[in-house]
N, C-alpha and C positions, 0 to 999 in steps of 0.2 A: 820762348815762340812768341813771336810778335803776334800784337790782335790782330793784323791783318791775313795772317794765315788763317785764324779761325773763322774770319772774316770769307775768306774764298769759300772755307768746305760748307757752311751754309748757306751760300750762296749754290753751289753745285747744288746742295740738297734740295733748297727751294725748288731747283728746277726739276727736280726729277720727281717732288710732292705732285708737282700739278696744282692748277689754279683748281679752287673750289674743293681742296682738300688742306689737312691739318695732322700736322705732327708733335707728339711729346716724347719727351725722355726725362727721366727724374733723375738727380744725384745720388752717390752713394748715400748709406748711412751711418752714423757713430755706431759703432759695435761694443759692447761692454764687456771687457775682459773679466773682471771679476771684481764684485760692491761699484766701489766709486770711481774704478780705473776702468779705461774705455783702453782697447787697440790703437793704435797709432790709425789716423785716417788716412786713405787710401782713396782717392776721388775715382769712379766708375769712367772706366776708359770712353767708351763710347759717348759720354755726356761729357768730359775733357775732351773730347776729340773736337766737339763742336762747337763749345762755350770758353774753354778757358778757365773756368771759374772753377774754382779748388775749395770751394765749401759743400757742406752738407745742407739737408735738406730743403734741397732746390729742386724746380721741376722748370725744362725752357719748352718753349712752345711754338710751331713755325706754322707761320700762314702765309702763302704763297700770296702776294698782291694786297695784302691787307691795308686800307690807304693809311692807318694810320700807325703801320711798322709791323714787318713781316716777324721779327723777333721779341718773343716777351719772354720775362724772368719772372719766376716767383720765386723766391730767398728771404731768407729772417731779416727782420727791421732789424737797424743799428740798433745795438742795449749797449748802455757804457758801462754796466756793470758788470757784463758780460766780455767786454773789452780788456775791461781792469782785469779779470781774472784770466782770460783767455787767450789774449790780444786780441788787434784789430780785425775788422770783417766788414766788407763791404756794405753792406745796407742798402737800401731801394738805390739813394745817391749813386753808390758807386757802380752798382749791377749796369746803370744807364754810362754814367760818366769814364768809368775805367774797363767794361768790357761789352760797351757797344750795344747793348739791348736798346731795343727800342722804345720798349715800354717796360717797367717794374714792378710787382704787387706783391704785400705780404703773402709769405706761403701758408698762414693762416686763414688768407680770405679765398684760399683757391675752390675751395667747394661753392662758393657764392659767384666766383668769376667765370671760371671755366666753362662748366658749361653754357654759358652766353656763347663763348668763343667758338662750339663747336655746333651750333646750330648754322642748317643750313649747307653743311659742310658734308660731300659725299662720301668720304673716305679719311677714316683715321686711322695713322700711321704711329706704332708705337712698339718697343722690346716686348713683346706677347709673351707672357710666362714668367717673366722674370722678375714682377713686383707682386704681389698675391694683393696688397694694396691698392695699387693704381688700377690691376683688372678689376678689383671688385668698386669703385667707384665708378671707374668710365661705364662699366653698364650700367650702374643706377644713373648716370648723369644721362645716359642715353636713352633709358627707357622714360627718365621724366621728361625729356626733351619729347619722346615720341606721343605722351600722354597732351602735351600740345596741339596735338596735330589739325585740332580744329579751327586754330588759330589761323594757318598756314606758313606755321613753322616745321621743316624736316628735319629729322635726324639723322646721321650719318649712317647709310645703309651696309657699312662694308669695314672690317678691321683688317689691317695689313701688317705685317713683321716689319720693323724699320730697318730690323737686320739685313735684310736682303739689301737694300739701297747702301744703308750704312759699310758693312761689313767689306763689301766692293770697294769703294772710297778706301778704307783703308788699307786694302793690300796692297797700294802700290802709294810709297812712299816720298814724298817731297822733298827738295835739296834742304829745307828747314829740319823736317824729320830725321833725316838721315844727319844731319851736322849732329844730333843730340845722340843718335844711335851709335857713331864714330868714336864720341866723347864717353858713352858709355862702355864701348868695346875698348879703349886708350885704356882706361882706368882699370877696369876686371881683366884684361891681359896684362899688367902691370904687376896686377894683385896675385896673379899665379904665380909669374916668376919669381916676389916677393915669398908666395909660399912654398916655390922649391929651393929656394938658399935655405930657407928657415927650418928644413923638414931635415930630422935625424930620429933617429931610434930613442924610445925611451919618454918621447914628447905623445903628449894624447891628441885624439883629431881635432878636438875642440881649439887645443893652441893653435892650430895649424888654422881651421876658423877664424881664429882670432887676429890673425895676421891677413886675412883677407880682408875683413868688413872696417881694421882698424885703415886698411889701405882706402876701401872705398872714403871713408868718413874724413878720412885725412885730405881728398882730394874733391871733397865739396859733394860726394854723392851719398846722403846718407840712410839711404834706403836699396835694400838688396832685392832683387827683380824676382828670387825666389827662396826658399830655403836651401842653405848652402847643403851639398852634399860633397863629406869629406870623410872617403873609407877607403879602410888601411886592411891589406889581406882580404878574405874569405868575404868582409863586408861591402866590396864593391860587387860581388854578386848579388845584390840587391839592388834593384835600379833604383828603387828615392829612397836609399839608405840615408834618414838625417838623423839620428841620435848621435854622431860624433860624439861617442866618447870612450872610443877603445883605447889601447895602449898603441902605438907605433913601434914594429918588430923590424931587426934588419932580415931581409931575406924576400920581404911581400911588396907587393907595389902599394901607391895610396893612390887612389882613384878622387879629386876633385873635379865637382861639376858648380860653378858658382858665378854669378855678375852680381852686375849694379844697375843700380835704375838710375837713368838722366831725365828729371821731366818728365816721369810717367811711360820713358821710353828704355826698354830692356836689353842686357847683354845677357850672353849664356855659352859660356867656355866651359868643356871637361876636359882635361889634361888627367893623364896618367904615368908615373914616375916610379923609380925604386928610392923607396925609403935610404937604402945603402947607398945611393949616389949610382949603383951599377945592377946593370939587367941580369940577369941570371940568362944561360943558355934557352929555357924554355920560354921564361918571359920575351925574351929578344924575338922569338919565333914566332909568339901570337902578337905580338904590337906590331911587329912589321908587317902582318899579315891587314891588321887593321890599319894600319897606316895606310898599306896599299890599297885599300878596299876604300877609304876616304879618297885618293889620291883618283882612281878612277870613278867615283861619285863626284867629284868634282867637275871630272871632263864632260858632264852630262846637263851641266848648267848654264845654258845660254837660254836667249830668246828662241822660241819656238819650236824646243825640246820640251815634252810633256813631264808632268811633275814626278813622275813614278820611274823614271828612265834613270835616275841617280841610285835608287834604290834596287832596281834591278843589277845595276851595274856591283852595286855593294855585295849584292847575294851571290853574286857568279862568282867574284874574287874570293870571297871568305868561303865559298862551298866546296870551291878549286883547292884552296889550300887548305881547310881542315882535313881534304881528303889525302895531299899529302903528306900531312902531320900524323896519320891516323886516327883521328878522333871521330872521321865517318869513312863510313867505308861503302863503295857503290859506284856506280857511273854520275858524274855530274850532272847532269843535264835531268835524268831521272829522282836525283836526292832532290834536286831545287824543286820539281812538281812534286813531290809528295811533303815539300816542305821541311824536311829533315833538317835541316840547320835551323830551325826556330828553336831548336832544345838548347843551342848557345848563343842564339842572335832572335831573340824574340819580338824585336821590335823595329819598326821604320825607321827611313833614314834619316829623317828629319821633320821640320813643322815649320810654318812660317812664324814668321820673330816681330815683334813691333811693339806697342804700348802692351799688349800682353804676351809673358813670356810662350805662353804656346797661343797666338795669337789668331785672330779673326780671320775666315776667307774662304771658303770653298777648296776642295780639294780635286774635285770633280766638278764638270759644268754637262750637264745634259746629260748624265752617267759614263760621262767620259773623262780620262785623266786632264786635267787642266793645262793647258799651254803656259811656261813661264816669258814673263814681259818683265822686259826693264821696268827698274824700279820694284820689285817683289824683293825681300831679306828672307833668307829661309836659313836652317839649320843643317848643317850635315856631319851626322853624327853616328857613323858604324860604332858595332860594340861587338867583342865576344865576353861569355861569361860561364865561366866554369866551375858550378857545383862542389863546395868543398867535399860533398857525401856524393857526388856522380861516380860510383862504382864501374863503368862501362867504359872508362879512358884511363890511360897510365896515371897513375899516383901523380908524378909531377906535372900534371895539368892541372890539379885541382885546387880551389881556391884562387883560380886567379879571375877577374875580372877588370877589363879594357873597356874604356870609350874614350874616342878622340872627337871634339865636338868644337865644329869652328861655327862662325856668323858670316853669311855669305850674301853678297847684292848681284841681282842679275842685271848687268850693266847691259848696252846697246850692244858693246863686242863682246860680250861673253859674261865673265861673273867677276866679282872682287872679293878676297875674303878680308873682312872688315877686322879680324882679331888673329893676322899676323905676329901682332907683336908678343907673342910666347910664342917658344921652340915647341919642335913637335917629334923631331928625327930623333932617332937612339944617340947620334953623334953629339948635337946639339944638347940635349936633354943631360946627357953626364957629365960632358963638359961645364955647363951652367952651374950643376949642384957639385962636382968637384973644385970648381974654383972659389968655392966657399973657403 
């Protein structure tokens, strides 16, 4: 991502903060895995969205119309020894030269400098409740300023959530963001194809997971967007199954929910396919029903329609199909009203997608479902899950879990499926697997 993109975002944020106010946001911290080993560092999405600064132990400050510069970055000073062991880092000079900060100060001096920046500000915007240390320190600094009221200095009188502004900004993706998301989608789709081609009975789920991660890394995307789900047979009925250690068996389906991350932007794809390369008749019937539900949902993805319309369309198709197949009994409208379908379809149709796989952004505005707008990206992922111990259905359906998920961009004319590079029709899947 070019620095000009981060600069545009900061400009928009400063306009929304307003003169006389101040905004703060901290970076992610290094998390210890065990003893002397840390988890791989992943920057806080909101912090990175505004700064492009990919280091821990930093805090960004935004002050509209500040004469000395509106963007201040507190970060680690350059340390030659740390650079020798851990690699280069920006330091104060790099923060201004490479990340366009107007001023940069040592993070160790935060308590000495920041209270002065808070003086005479009316409102403080920050991610409330997400960083207990910042919550505590901010209140202490404000109370200290209040104690100086006789000198004419005023303290901020209002704390406001920065998320309200920032997450609305993140909901609409720029061309630069979409370029990264398309790359993540392209690599992830190709990895799913590789997994289908590699699949055969006798392998373990983790070996298929290895195929996915191998393709991600071979194409320069070293981070997964979330822990991969590789669920054979009845494991697919556990929605967030991640053990990935069972042996694959002929006659079972394999559900894979996996995506790569490209420069902090996620892909999220699910495909379900037969381990043997051929669907059984019961599997075909349930699979086609889920695919029909996704098709119906996609027809409801375009500007001006409400977020929930795609979900409602999927519920109608799935409930009608479940009645026709004998898994539910009764009138479709009554079954939907009573939510009887939820024993087999317990999640909603999808979620926002972006820097976080379950991305930020409200789904309702003023208690009404949000209208879709061009530039939004969401997943569309209907599913059916028939537990192996479900005694009230015919045995042929038991232990089958199916989900089909694509990443969808809302366009001015309708929508675009950006993960179309991996097949999902029964004919296409069987042809791909049997061609190996």
